[in-house]
N, C-alpha and C positions, 0 to 999 in steps of 0.2 A: 769600066763598068758604070761609072757615074754618067758618062756620055750617052750610053745606050738608054738609060732610064730617062734622061732629059729629052731625048729624041722620041721616046715612046709616049711621053706625057702629052704632047700636042695631039698625037694620034688618038689617044684615049679620050682627050677632051672633045675632039671632033666626033668620035663615036657617041659619046655621052650626049652631046648637043643634038646629034642626028636622032638618037633614040628619044630624047625629050620632045623634039619636034614631031616625031611620029606619034608619040603618046598624046600630044596636044591635038594632032589631027584626028586621031582615033576618038578622043573625047568629044570633039566637035561632031564627028560622024555619029557617035552613039547618041548625042543630044538630038541630032536631026532624026535619027531612027525612032527615038522615044517620042518625039513630037508627031511623027508620022503615025506611029502606032496609036498614040493618044487620039489623034484626029479620026483615025479609022474606027477606033472603039466608040467614039462619040457618034459617028455616023451609024454604026451598027446598033447602038442603043436607041437612037432616034427611029431607025427603021423598025426595030422590035417594038418600041412603044407605039408607033403608028399602027402596026399590025395588030397589036393587042387591043388598041382602041377600036379598030375596025371589027375585030372578032366580038368585042363586048357589045358594040352597037347592033351587030347582026343578031347576037344571042338575045339581047334585050327586046329587039323587035319581034323575034320569033316567040319569045316568052309572053309578050303582050298579046300577040294574036292567039296563042294557045289558051291563055287565060280567058280571053273574050269568048272563044269557042266553047270552053268548059262552062262558063257562066250561061251561055245560050242553051247548051244541052242540059244543064242542071235545071234551068227554068222549064224547059220542055218536059223533062221527067217529072218535075214537081207538079206541073199542070195535069199531066196524065194521072199521077197518083191521087190528086185531089178529085179528079173526075171519076175515078174508078177505085174507091177505097177497098172494096171487097177483093178485087183482083190483086191489088197491091199487097194486102194482108196475106193472101194465099201465096203469092210469089215469094214474099219475104219468109214465110213459114217453110216453104219447100227448100229455099236456099239454106235456111238455118238447119233443117233436118239433114240435107246433103252434107253440110259442113260437119255436123256432129258425127254422121256415119263415116266420113272420111277421117276424122280424128280418131275414131275407134279403130278403124282399119290400120292406120299408121301406128297407133299405139300397140296393137297386137303384133304387127310385123316387126317392131323394134324390141319386143320382149324376148329375152333369151331363154326363159324357161318355158317348156311346152306345157300347154294346158289341155286337159281333156274335158269335153263338154258333157260327159255322162256320169 
């Protein structure tokens, strides 16, 4: 019985060494994979940052053009209002009256209790 245990021991040692070698190789492979994933993540981050920068530049350019157009149109409206004060007052009055009537209509339509006008 002692002989069989001694002969099994070198076999177990060989298996243990082989497993340790495989574990070491797997650790190296995992390290390579982690480096690869890290590099790919950095590339994706750079790409996303570049795209965000491009989107920001485009949006800023459009916002600048829009602001300039609004300024130009506001100046034109302001000049027309200065040239025609009577017409401007009438238009603003009509808009105010329409807004008031729209508010009354919406308020009446949202009221749950029916009202009689007589």
